[in-house]
N, C-alpha and C positions, 0 to 999 in steps of 0.2 A: 364436310370433314370437320370434326371438333378438335380444338386445341388439346383437349384432355387426351384424346386418342393418340395424338402425336407425342405428348409428354410420356404416355405409357410405353409407346413404341421406343422412344429414345431411352427410357430407363431399362427396358429389356435389352436393347442393343448394348448399352454400356455394362450391364451386369452379366449378360449372356445366361440369364437364369430368371425364370418367372417368379420364383419364390423370393429371391433377393430383391428383385425389382419391386415386388409388392411391399416388402418390408421397408424399402427405401421410400416408397410413395405413401406409406401408412394406409394401405388399403388391403382388402383380401385378395388372394391370388386369383380367385375366379373372376374378380372384376378386371384385373389386368388381362387375363386370357380373353375375356369377352370383348374388351376394347380392341385388342389386337385383331381378333377375328372379324369384328365389325369393320375395321380399317382395311383388312384384306378383301372383304366382300366388296367394299366400295371401290377399291382400286383394281379389283379383278385379278389379283395375283398373290401368291403366298409370300410373306415377308421373312419368315423364319423357317429353317429346317429343324424340326423337333425330333429328337430321339430320347430314349430313356436316360442317356448319359450326357447329352449336350444339346445346346441351342446355338444355331449359327445363322447368320444372315444369308438370304438368297440373293440372287442378282437383282431382283426387284427391291429387296430391302436395302442393298448397297446403293441403288439409285435414289431411293427415297431419303436416305440418311442426311445428306447435306441440305436437301430442301426442307426437311423437317427442322433441322437446326436453325436454318435461316428464318423459317416461319415463326418459330418460337422466339427467336431473338427479336424479330420485328414486333411481335406481340408484347414482349417485355419492354421494348423501347416505348411503346404506346402507354404501357402502365406507368413507366418512369415519368413520362411527360405529364400525365395527369397527377401522379404522386407529388411532383414538385409543386404544382399549383395547389394541391390539397394539403400540403404541409408535411410531407414525409416520404422518404424513399422506401421502396419495398423491393423484394426479389432476392436473388442469390448471385454472388460473385464466385466463380470457379477459379481457384488460384492454384497454380503449379509451382513447385519449388524444388531446388536441388536438395540432396539429403543433408547437407551441412553448410550453413552460411553464417559463420561466426560474426561477420561484420554487419549483419542485418538483424535488427530486433523485431522478429516477426510477431511474438506474443504482444509486445508493446504496440506495434502497428495495428494489429487486429483488435486489441483492447480499446484503443482510441477510436477506431472506426466503429466498433460496436456501441461505444458510449454515444457517439455522434449520430449513428443511424441504427438504432436497436431493432428495426424491422427488416433489416437486410441480413441474410444469412451468408456465411462464408463456408465454402467447401474446399478444403486444402488437400492436395495429393502430391506425392513425390514419385513419379514414374521411374522405373529402373533404368531407362535409357539415357539418363543424364540430360544435358541441355538439348541435345539433338532430339531426344524423345519429347521433351517439353515443346520444342519448336513445332514438331509435327502435330502434336495435340492441339496447339493453337491454330495451325493451318486447317486442321480437320474440324475445328469448331468445338472440340471437347473441353477446352479451357477458354477463359476470358482473358487471363493475364498470367504471366509466369516470370519468375526470377531466374535468369539464365546467365551462362557464361558462353557467349558466342563470338569468338574472335573473327575479325574481318567483317565483310558485308552481311547484313541479315538475310535470311532466306526470303524469297519472293512472297509477298503477302503479309510480311511482318514489319512492324516498327519496333526498334529497340532504343530505349533511352538509357544512356550510360549513367550508372550510379557511383561506381568506384573502380579504380585500378590498383592492383597490388602486385609487387614484384614477385617473381618466382625465384626460389633459392634452391641451391643444392643441399641435400641432407645426406650425410655420410655416416657410417658406423665410426665410433670414436677412434679406432685405430687405422682408419683408411689413409693411405699415403697422400692422397690428393687433399686431405684435410689440413695438411701442414702449411699449404699456401694460403694467402689472404683471399684468393678467389679461385674458382674452378672453371677450366675450359671444358666445353662439351667433348673435345677429343680425349680428355682425361678419363671420361666415363664411358667412351665407346667400348662395347664388348662386355660391360659390367651387367650383372642381373639387375633389373629395375623393379621397383614397387611403384605402381601407378594406378590411376583410375581406369575403368573400362573405356573402350572406344565409344565416343559419343559425348564424353565429358569435356568441358572446355579446356581444362588444364592439360589433359592428355593430347588434345588437338594441337595446342601451342607447342608442346615439347616434341611431338611427332614431326611437326613442320620444321622446327629448328634443326633437328638432327638430319632430316631429309635435305634441307637447304645447305647444310654443311657437308653433305655427302658421307654421312656417318651412319652406321647401323647401331641399333640398340635392341635389347632383348627384355621384354616385360615378362617376368616370371610369376608375379603375383598381382592380381587386380583387386582393388578394394573400392567399394562404393562410398564408404565413410572416410572422407579425406583426412580427418583428424586422427585416424588410426594408422596412417601411413608410416609415421615416424616410429611407431611401436615395432613394425616389421623391420625397419632399418636398424633399430636398436639391437635387434636379435641377430644381426649380421646376415640377414637374408637377401640384402641388396641395397641399392642406393635409390635416391628419389630426387626429383625436381618438383617442387610443390609451392603453393602460395605461402608467403611468409606468415600470414595470420594463423596458419594451421600448425606451426611449430615455433618454439621459442629458442633463442640462442643458447639459453642455459639448460636446455633439456639434457638430462643425464643420458650418457651412452651414445649421443650423436653429436656431430659437428655440423653447424649450419654455415654455409659459405655463399657469397654472391656468385652469380654466373657471369663469367667474363664475356666481353664482346657486346653485341647488341642486346639491350635489356629485354628480358622475357617478362611478360606481364599476364596476370590473370585478371579478367574483367568481369564485373558484375553489372548486369543491366536488367531492366524490366521490359518485357516484350508483350506486345498485344497486336491484334490484327490491324493492318493498314487498309483493309478493304471493307471491314465492317465498322459501322459507327459505334463507338463505345457508349454504353448506356450510362445513365446518370449515376448509378451506384459505382460502376467502375471508374468513372471520371472522378468521383469523390475520393475513392481509394487511392488513385494515382496521385492526387494532390497532396496526400499525407506522407508518401513513401520517403521522400528526401529527409524528413525529420528523424527517421529511424535507421539511417545508415551510419555506422560507426567506423569511419576510415582510420586504420591504425597509423601511428606515427611513422613518417618516412614514406608513406605511399604517395604516388603522384597526385 
């Protein structure tokens, strides 16, 4: 079994399309198809169900997937070990991120990493499932590291290093009666239409838990994946929001920003990676730089 065959198999698995996989690998499609067929002959089972409209993993393909990822990761670790002795890191680091992290300078981080290790590639993606989706991608071996907001204990198989914590604040339309007080109780907002992130996002989980703990109901009427746009919907009178303070300014026109009374609600930023797979040299080097590119806003814990 050749590592190249496993790499081609993994590319097709992630793209679910032979043409896109070939484009990503910079090879002709016939080469990808031939490698997959060779792997199927060697294993004695079809790995993909192919139709004119879609490509899907078979049960055999599902079984091979985690083993293929583990094998390729071990091979990369061997390359890393030799690369360090030979004087340079190589390979690729697969990074996942939320759609908007204003307090983390990702371009600056990646620019510094590229300058220090020009032969290491970075593949950046932002899955639509928020931090929960990023965590699952880490567990499944699809990512090497991810920037997440995961309140509470991390999922099994993951380690999460805390980078920053930011208070959650209430954001109200300018004329909302609750905005006249210096702070807002959750009870003041029960029954109001809410603008919030989809289920799976860290800030949504914190607020959902807070309302449930208080025995209060709330109704999310609009879900937005780009957190910095939340205040725009509030400004139009479409609802209220509880969101990280970095995503809205006190002086924003058309909204009032108030602290949430009672137990402080916080949005956390962390960097997550596998706790069961040894990090490669390139990932270790990237992790060492991250703290220098976190911009914690004034007043944050």
